[in-house]
N, C-alpha and C positions, 0 to 999 in steps of 0.2 A: 667700245665693243671690238674685240679682235676679229680680224678677217680670217675665215677658215683657210687652212692650208690647201693649196691646190693638189690635185692628184699627181700632177707632174712633179711638184716639189716633194711630195711624200715619197714617190718612187725613186727619183733620180737625185734628189737633193739640189735641184736646179729648177729655175722657172722655165716656162715654155719657150720664151724668146731667147734663152741661152742655149737651147738645144735644137729647137725646130724652127729656126728663123728662115730657112730656105726651102720651104715646101712649095714647089712651083705649081702644084695642082690645087692650091687653096689660096684665096685672096688674103693678103697680109692682115687685113683688119679682122678676118674670121679665124685666123690660125689658132689663137689661144683656145677659143671655144671648141673648135674642131678637134684639136689634140686632146683636150679634156674628155670629150665624148668618146673618142677612139680608145683612150686609155681605160676609161670606166667600163666600156663594153668588153674590152679584151680581158680585163680583170674578172668580169662576170663569167666570161667563157672559160677562163682558167679554173675558177671555183667549180663550175659545172663539171668540167672534165675530171678534176680531182675527186669530186664527190660521187659522180655517177659512172665514171669510166675507169676507176682505179688508176687515175692518170699520173700517179707519182713517178711512173717510169719516165715521164717527160721532164721532171724536175732534176735535170742532169745538165747543168750549164757548161757551155764552152767558155771557160774563164781564162784560158791561155796561161795558167800558172801551176799546172800539175798538182791540183789539190782535189781531184775527184774523190779520193778516199774520205777526206774531211767533209766535203759537201755532202756525200752520200750519208755519212754518219749523222750530220746535222739534220738532214731531211728525214732520216729514220726517226730521230727524236720527235720532230714535228708530226710526222705521219702517225705515230702512236696515239696521239690525242685528237687527231683531226676528225674522226668519225663522230665524236661526241659534241662537236661544236655546232652552234646554230648558223644559219645562213648569214645572219647579221655579224656574228663573230668572225666568220670566214672572210667577210668583205670589209671588216674594220681596218683602220690604218694602224696596224701593229707591225713591229719589226719582223716577226715571224712571217706574216702575210707578205710583207715587202720582199723578203727573201724568196718566197714562193713565186711571186709575180715576176721579179727580175730574172729568176732562173728559167721561168717559162719563156720569156723573151729571148733567152740565150740557149734554149734547148737545141741540141744538135740537129735533129731532123727538121725542126721548124726554121732554124736559122740558116742552115746550109741548103735547104730546099724550100724556098719561100712559097712556091705553089702549094706545098703541103700545109704551110701555115694558113693560107687562104682557105683551103679545103677543110682544114680542122675547124676554123672559126665558122665557116658556112654551115657545116654539119651540126655543130653545137648550137648555133643560133636557131636553126630550124627545129631542133629537138626541144629547145628552151621556149619555142613559140615567140621568139623575138626576131626583128628584122635588122639587117645591117644599116649603118648610117647611110642616108641618102645624100648624094648618089653613091651607089654601092662601089663604083670604080674608085672613088676617092678613099674609101675605107680600105679597099684592097691595096691601093698604092701606099697607104700608111703602113699596113702590115708588111709590104714588100721592103720598105725601108731602104730604097736604092742608094741613098747617100750614106747609109750606115750610121746616121746621127743617133738613132735610138739605141742601136747595138753598142756603140762606144760609151754612151751615157750609162746604159745598164751595166756594162762590164765594170766601169769605174766605180759605180755605186755599190755593186755587189762585192767588189774587192774590199771596199772600205768597211762594209758590214762584216765581212769575213775576218778582217784584221781586228776590229774592235771586239767582236764576239769571242774570238779565240783568246785574245789577251785577257778579257774579262773572266772567261772560264778558267784559264790557267792561273790567274791571280787568286781565285777562290780555292784552288787546290794546292797552291805552292807549299803549304806547310804540312801536307800529308806525309811527305818523305823527301829525302835528298834528291831522288829522281824527279819528283814533281817540281822541286826548286830549279833543277836544271832545265826542265821544259819551259818553265815560266821565264827564266833568264834568257833563254835562246829566242823567245818570241820578241824580245826587245833589241835584238841585234839589227844591223843593217841588212834587211832581207829583201831588198829590191832586186829581182832578177829580170833579165830580158824575157819578155813574154814569148811563149812558144806554143805552137799548135800543129798537130799532125807532122811532127818532125821538122817544122820550118820555123825559124825565128821571125818574130814580128817587131816592128819599131816600138820603143817605149818599154816601161817596166811596171811590174805589179808586185805588191807584197806577197812573198812566197815563203811559207813556213817550210823548212827543210823536210824532205820526204821522210827520212828516217825518224826524225823527231815526231812528225805528224803521225806516223804509223805507231810509234810507241804510245803516244797519247790516245790514239784510237783504240788500240788493244786494251789499254787500261780502262777506258770507258765502256768497252764491250762487256767486260766482266762486271763492272759496277752497275750498269743499266740493263744487263741481261738482254743485250742485242746480239742475235746470232748472225752467222754468215754462211754462205754456201760458195764453195769453189767449183766452178764449172769450167771444164777444160776441153777444148777442141783438139783432138789428136790428128795430126796430119803426117802421113808417110807416103812413100812412093807407091804403095799398094792401094791406099784409100784413106778414108777418114772415119772418125767416130767421136762420140762425146762421153765423157765420164764426169761424175760430180760427187762431192762429199760435203756434208754439213758439219759445222763446228760443234754442234750439240743439238739438244731438243729444240724444235721450233713449233710454236703453237699456231693454230690456224689463222688467227687474226694479227699475228705479229708482223711488223715490217722486217724485212730481211735484207742484209747487205749482200749483194751478189758480185763476186769477183769472177771475171771471165778472162781466160788465158788460152794460149796455144802451146802445144807440146809436140815434139817430134822424136823420131828414133835415130836421127842423124842422117837420114836419107835426103833431107833438105835442111838448109840453114834457116834460123829464125828470121834474119833480115830478108832472105829470099821469099819466105812464106808471106811476110808482111807486105812486101812489094807486089807480089802476085795478088794478094787479097784486095789491094786497092784497085786492081783492074777487074775485079769480079762484080758482076751486077747484083749478086745476092749478098754482098758484104755490107754491113751497116755503115762502115766508114769508107765506102767506095769513093773513087775519084769523082769530083763534082762535074767534070766534063765528060759527057756521054761518049764522045768519040775516043776516049781513053780506056773504055771498058771493053772487054773481049765479047765477041758476038755469040759464042756458043759455050756450052759447059763441058764438052767432050774431053778437053785436055786441061781443064782447070783443076789444079791440085786442091784449091780451097773448097770448091763446091762439089767435088767428086763424091759420089755416094756409095762407092764400093766398100762393103763392110770389111773390117779388119779385126784381128784378135786384140781386144782391149785389156785383157786380164793383166798383162805385165804393167801397163800404165796405171790400171786401177790399184794394183798392189802398191805401186810407187806413191800414188797420191795418198793412199791410206797411211802409209809410213810418214809422209810429209806432214799429215794433219794430226799425228799423234799428239804433238804439242803445237797447237795452232799459233800461239804467240811466236814461237821460234821460227816458224815458216814465214809469217808476215814480217817479222823483223828482218829476216834474210832478204826478202823481196825489197823491203825499204832500203836496206844497205846497198843492194845491187843497183837500184835506181840512183841512189846518191853518188855511188862510185862512177857510174857510166854517163849520167846526165847532168847532175848538179855539182860539177867540179868546184864551183866557187864556195860550196858549203862544206867540203870535206874537212877543211882545217878545224871546224868546230868539233868534229868527232875524233880528232887527233889531239885535242887539247885536254889532257888528263887533269891538269891543274884547275882549269875553269869549269869543265864539264865532266867530272870524274865518273858519274853514273852513266851518262849517255855514251861516253867514250868506251867504257867497259862493255856495255851492251852492244855497241857497234862492232867491236872486235869479236865478240862472241857470235854475232850475226854473220860476219864475214866467214868465220870458220864453218858455218852451217851451209854456206852457198854451194859447196861441192855436192852435198846430198840432194840439192834441188835441181842440179844440172845448170847452175848459174855461174860456176867458177870459170875463170879465164884460162885455166889449164887445159880445157877441152872445149869443143864447139858447144855453144849454148843450146840447150834442149827444151827450155821452158821459158815462157815470157808472159808477163801480165799485160793484158790489153786494156782493160777498163774496169772501173768499179761503179756500181750504181745501186739504187734501192728499189725494191719492188715488194709485191705481196708474197706470202708463203707459197701460195698455189703456183705463181709464176717461177718462184725460186726452184721448185721441184719439178717443173716442166722440163721435158727433154729438149725443148727449144732453147737456143742461145740467141741473145740479141744480135750477136755478131753475124749470125747466119741469115739475117733478113735485111733486105734493103730498107731504107727509112720508110718508104711508102708501104712495103709489105708489112713491116713492123706495126705501123699505125693502123693498118687494115685488120691485122690479127687482133688488135686490142679494141677494135670498134671505134676508133677515134676519127678515122676518115672513111 
């Protein structure tokens, strides 16, 4: 009779003693049982939040490999069918559920603000009518993950899932067209890039599908699977701020929606300056983690200034950009590849090996000027992040960027 797979092995592909061997707050002989109970309880918390709180907004992992667009798309696929699943199916040891749980552990607001992770679990457990593992302080210490052993294991496991899932999908589609053959072939190149987060390089490497190729694949699947997206743009000028948005097409009430959040300016500020100032703003989602680096008041903050401005010129420009959504997304992907993924540019200049992708790449570069992305003048538009959410949230005037992690979770009833 075979021994059932442990929860730790299911999630991380490793046994408890390979990851959690140095938990100082638990006796060594009790560690395996303790970790299993903590993981099982956290998985139930995640399922509760996904089911009762529309919590897919949290399934947005910090993977350090610039693949938020592809993770958002995969989560949207899962989200489509999630409401029809039973509790037993949601807790089953499937690859889809594994991806959701690992992404929950790596969710930006929970990972970067561990006090919020504890508050999130406490609130969910109270509403579920369950109690935390006793003593409660040990469960909280597990969630805090001070040695980052769980974080590292989750990121490694999630990257492996991402790589195998992408290759499998591209293999199924490779005979559809020469373009699909290019996408499949590229997935088997040496795609290990130094991992990067918040503009800072971190030690080690992860499998990273080139941004432009990933965007081309995503756009292709959008059309085939009828997944819509919304572009939400925070406009920042010397006079004030405002928000505009545009949908790629019809969106039904219960559909998952991919949300692209970006910033735009009229040239009165540069994009790098806006991003630098945003990190100092206490109302910014990706704010600096050290509180003493945040500004104390809003009076002179260009990011959270609420003075209204004339948005009509920006709205017309966004509508023009979105006339052919694929062209816009391709241009954004090409811009990222040119400016961030220098090691991958040679793939898209290899007409012999990648004829379809190379041609698309050159076409995308020619469109960059229309988006305010060309190097011939100061950049006026920049993509910040991509995530998945409900249709109601997609059409809300609120941007995720405009709320601190705690404020965001409070808005959603998660803490």
